[in-house]
MARMI-328054 format. One record per residue: residue number from 1; residue in one letter; x, y, z of N, C-alpha, C in turn. Coordinates in steps of 0.05 Angstrom, whole numbers, plus 5000, padded with zeros to 4 digits. Example, Ala and Ser with C-alpha at 12.3 -4.5 7.8 and 13.67 -1.06 7.14 Angstrom:
! MARMI-328054
{1; "A"; {5264; 4886; 5156}; {5246; 4910; 5156}; {5264; 4934; 5156}};
{2; "S"; {5257; 4955; 5142}; {5273; 4979; 5143}; {5258; 5001; 5157}};
This chain:
! MARMI-328054
{1; "X"; {9097; 8780; 6154}; {9100; 8806; 6143}; {9115; 8806; 6119}};
{2; "X"; {9112; 8827; 6101}; {9125; 8828; 6077}; {9155; 8833; 6081}};
{3; "X"; {9173; 8818; 6063}; {9201; 8822; 6062}; {9208; 8825; 6032}};
{4; "X"; {9222; 8844; 6026}; {9229; 8850; 6000}; {9247; 8829; 5986}};
{5; "X"; {9264; 8817; 6002}; {9283; 8797; 5991}; {9269; 8769; 5989}};
{6; "X"; {9256; 8762; 6010}; {9245; 8734; 6010}; {9214; 8734; 6005}};
{7; "X"; {9200; 8756; 6003}; {9172; 8753; 5998}; {9156; 8755; 6024}};
{8; "X"; {9163; 8743; 6046}; {9152; 8745; 6072}; {9171; 8737; 6094}};
{9; "X"; {9166; 8744; 6120}; {9181; 8736; 6141}; {9163; 8733; 6165}};
{10; "X"; {9171; 8720; 6184}; {9157; 8714; 6210}; {9160; 8736; 6227}};
{11; "X"; {9135; 8747; 6236}; {9133; 8769; 6258}; {9116; 8758; 6278}};
{12; "X"; {9124; 8764; 6304}; {9105; 8757; 6328}; {9092; 8781; 6338}};
{13; "X"; {9065; 8777; 6340}; {9050; 8798; 6351}; {9037; 8789; 6379}};
{14; "X"; {9047; 8800; 6402}; {9041; 8790; 6429}; {9022; 8807; 6443}};
{15; "X"; {9004; 8796; 6459}; {8990; 8812; 6479}; {8997; 8804; 6505}};
{16; "X"; {9016; 8817; 6517}; {9025; 8810; 6546}; {9003; 8812; 6566}};
{17; "X"; {9007; 8793; 6585}; {8985; 8793; 6606}; {8989; 8820; 6623}};
{18; "X"; {9011; 8830; 6627}; {9017; 8854; 6640}; {9031; 8873; 6621}};
{19; "X"; {9017; 8895; 6612}; {9027; 8913; 6593}; {9055; 8926; 6603}};
{20; "X"; {9058; 8930; 6629}; {9083; 8942; 6641}; {9108; 8923; 6633}};
{21; "X"; {9102; 8897; 6628}; {9126; 8879; 6620}; {9134; 8882; 6591}};
{22; "X"; {9118; 8895; 6574}; {9124; 8896; 6547}; {9147; 8915; 6542}};
{23; "X"; {9168; 8904; 6527}; {9192; 8920; 6521}; {9213; 8902; 6511}};
{24; "X"; {9237; 8914; 6509}; {9258; 8898; 6498}; {9266; 8874; 6514}};
{25; "X"; {9264; 8874; 6540}; {9273; 8852; 6556}; {9254; 8828; 6551}};
{26; "X"; {9227; 8833; 6549}; {9209; 8812; 6542}; {9212; 8801; 6514}};
{27; "X"; {9217; 8820; 6497}; {9220; 8813; 6469}; {9246; 8794; 6466}};
{28; "X"; {9267; 8801; 6480}; {9292; 8784; 6482}; {9285; 8755; 6491}};
{29; "X"; {9269; 8757; 6514}; {9264; 8728; 6524}; {9249; 8711; 6505}};
{30; "X"; {9227; 8725; 6492}; {9211; 8709; 6473}; {9228; 8699; 6450}};
{31; "X"; {9246; 8716; 6438}; {9264; 8707; 6417}; {9282; 8685; 6424}};
{32; "X"; {9293; 8688; 6449}; {9309; 8665; 6458}; {9295; 8641; 6461}};
{33; "X"; {9271; 8642; 6472}; {9253; 8617; 6476}; {9247; 8605; 6447}};
{34; "X"; {9240; 8622; 6427}; {9235; 8612; 6401}; {9258; 8601; 6389}};
{35; "X"; {9282; 8611; 6392}; {9307; 8599; 6379}; {9312; 8571; 6391}};
{36; "X"; {9306; 8569; 6417}; {9311; 8543; 6430}; {9290; 8521; 6422}};
{37; "X"; {9267; 8529; 6416}; {9244; 8510; 6412}; {9236; 8507; 6383}};
{38; "X"; {9242; 8525; 6366}; {9232; 8524; 6337}; {9258; 8522; 6318}};
{39; "X"; {9250; 8512; 6296}; {9273; 8515; 6276}; {9275; 8543; 6266}};
{40; "X"; {9300; 8547; 6255}; {9307; 8575; 6249}; {9288; 8589; 6231}};
{41; "X"; {9277; 8573; 6213}; {9260; 8587; 6194}; {9234; 8595; 6206}};
{42; "X"; {9225; 8584; 6228}; {9200; 8590; 6241}; {9201; 8611; 6261}};
{43; "X"; {9225; 8618; 6269}; {9229; 8640; 6289}; {9223; 8666; 6280}};
{44; "X"; {9209; 8682; 6296}; {9204; 8709; 6287}; {9228; 8727; 6286}};
{45; "X"; {9230; 8744; 6267}; {9252; 8762; 6262}; {9247; 8788; 6281}};
{46; "X"; {9221; 8795; 6287}; {9216; 8817; 6304}; {9190; 8812; 6319}};
{47; "X"; {9186; 8826; 6340}; {9162; 8824; 6358}; {9149; 8851; 6363}};
{48; "X"; {9123; 8854; 6358}; {9107; 8876; 6366}; {9090; 8870; 6388}};
{49; "X"; {9086; 8888; 6406}; {9068; 8884; 6430}; {9043; 8900; 6424}};
{50; "X"; {9018; 8889; 6429}; {8991; 8901; 6426}; {8980; 8900; 6455}};
{51; "X"; {8964; 8921; 6460}; {8950; 8918; 6487}; {8923; 8900; 6483}};
{52; "X"; {8915; 8902; 6459}; {8890; 8884; 6454}; {8890; 8875; 6426}};
{53; "X"; {8889; 8847; 6425}; {8886; 8837; 6396}; {8860; 8833; 6387}};
{54; "X"; {8854; 8834; 6361}; {8827; 8833; 6350}; {8816; 8803; 6356}};
{55; "X"; {8792; 8799; 6364}; {8781; 8772; 6371}; {8753; 8772; 6359}};
{56; "X"; {8746; 8747; 6351}; {8717; 8744; 6343}; {8700; 8744; 6368}};
{57; "X"; {8675; 8745; 6365}; {8657; 8744; 6389}; {8662; 8720; 6404}};
{58; "X"; {8668; 8699; 6392}; {8674; 8673; 6407}; {8700; 8673; 6423}};
{59; "X"; {8718; 8693; 6418}; {8741; 8696; 6433}; {8765; 8686; 6417}};
{60; "X"; {8763; 8674; 6393}; {8782; 8666; 6376}; {8797; 8687; 6363}};
{61; "X"; {8822; 8686; 6361}; {8839; 8708; 6349}; {8833; 8712; 6320}};
{62; "X"; {8830; 8738; 6311}; {8823; 8745; 6285}; {8847; 8752; 6268}};
{63; "X"; {8863; 8732; 6260}; {8889; 8735; 6245}; {8888; 8751; 6221}};
{64; "X"; {8867; 8750; 6207}; {8868; 8763; 6182}; {8871; 8795; 6188}};
{65; "X"; {8860; 8806; 6206}; {8862; 8834; 6213}; {8889; 8840; 6221}};
{66; "X"; {8902; 8822; 6235}; {8930; 8828; 6242}; {8948; 8826; 6216}};
{67; "X"; {8943; 8807; 6202}; {8957; 8805; 6175}; {8956; 8830; 6161}};
{68; "X"; {8931; 8840; 6157}; {8925; 8863; 6140}; {8939; 8888; 6148}};
{69; "X"; {8946; 8890; 6174}; {8958; 8914; 6183}; {8989; 8915; 6172}};
{70; "X"; {9000; 8890; 6167}; {9027; 8892; 6157}; {9029; 8888; 6127}};
{71; "X"; {9010; 8876; 6115}; {9011; 8872; 6087}; {8998; 8899; 6072}};
{72; "X"; {8982; 8912; 6085}; {8970; 8935; 6073}; {8958; 8930; 6045}};
{73; "X"; {8964; 8946; 6023}; {8950; 8944; 6000}; {8968; 8931; 5979}};
{74; "X"; {8984; 8913; 5988}; {9001; 8899; 5966}; {8987; 8879; 5952}};
{75; "X"; {8995; 8874; 5928}; {8980; 8856; 5911}; {8981; 8827; 5918}};
{76; "X"; {9005; 8817; 5928}; {9005; 8790; 5938}; {9006; 8786; 5968}};
{77; "X"; {8989; 8770; 5977}; {8989; 8765; 6006}; {8985; 8734; 6010}};
{78; "X"; {8995; 8726; 6032}; {8993; 8698; 6038}; {8968; 8699; 6061}};
{79; "X"; {8947; 8686; 6052}; {8923; 8687; 6069}; {8915; 8660; 6082}};
């Protein structure tokens, strides 16, 4: 996602198996897990929950559509 200071930053977009679990508690757990298992530069700074992520007919995640939601009509994008 765009960041005014650094150009971009890591954001996690998660589709929880049970939508009732989505919330600050699950976000905290995911952030703690990321901090323990990833380098600091790879850890997401924020997490959004989606009921349904866009997928190709083959079932593969359609990442470009997710990126476009956050980058909007900016001139520079990392694609």
